[in-house]
N, C-alpha and C positions, 0 to 999 in steps of 0.2 A: 658406481661413480656418483659422487656427491656434487651437486651444482651449487656454486657460490654466486651470490649477487655481486655484480660489478659496481664500481664506484664512478664509472665514466658518465659524464653528463653530456648528452648530444646538443644541448642548448648552448653551453659555453665552451664545448669541445675540449674539456679537461675534466679532472676529477671533481666530484661533488664538493661544493663549498659549505654544505649543510646549513647551519643557522644563519649564515650570511645571505642565503637565498630565500626569497619570498615564498617559493613553492615548497620549502622544507616545512612540513606540517605535522603537528601533533594530533594523533587520533586515539581516542579512548572509546572502547565499546567491546562488542563481541563479533568475532569473525563469523560471517554467515556460512562459510564453507566447513569450518571445523568446530564451531561452537566455543572455541577458546577465547579467553579475554585478550584484548589488544590494548596496549598502552605504551606507545612509543612514537618517535619521530621518523618520518621518511618523506621522500619526494611525493608531491601531489600526483604526479604521473604514475608512481608506483601504487598509490592508494586506489586509483581509478577502477581497476577490475573488481576489487573487493566491494567498493561502494556501489558499483553498478549492479552487482549480484544482490546486495542488500536492498537497493532501491526496487529491483524487480520483485523481490520477496514482499516488500511492503505494498507494492501496487497490487499484487495478487490478493493479499489479505484485505485490502481496501475494496477491491472488486467483489470479493466474497461477502463482505459486510454489507455493501450496497445492495447486492442481489437478495440477501436475507431480509434486509429492511424492506425492499420492494415487495417481496412475497408476503410479509406481514401486513403491509399496507393494502395489498390486493385482498387478502382475507378480511381485513377490517372493513374495507369498502363493500365487499360482497355481503357481509353481515348487515351493514347499514342499509344497503339496497333492499335486502330481504325484509328488514324491519319496516321500511317505508312502504313496500308493496303490501305487507300484511296490514299495516295501519290503514292504507287506502281501501283495501278490500273489505275490511271489517268496520269501516267508518259508517256512521249513520248518514253521512252526506251522499253515499253512493246508493241511492234508492232505485237506481235504474238497472240493477243487476249487471253492471259493467265490472268485470274483473280484469286485473292486470296480471299477465302471465309472465 
């Protein structure tokens, strides 16, 4: 059994008026579920599930990028801290045998 999309609009309680409606929107891009190209008009309410899936995907990618950046900053900060400790420990100013651990 093949399902077909209906044309009934619950907002105006009749068939869709397409381009006469402000919510009839053109979307161009890639469907995040199938990977296929998308380039057509449809009701904004119809686009919502696909756009929510795409938004979730982008948020996950952003979170991963932020975590990766954080990890790199922690590494860089640890290197800087170690260099500063070495400089203090090897400095001629520390004649009192005080070492930072």
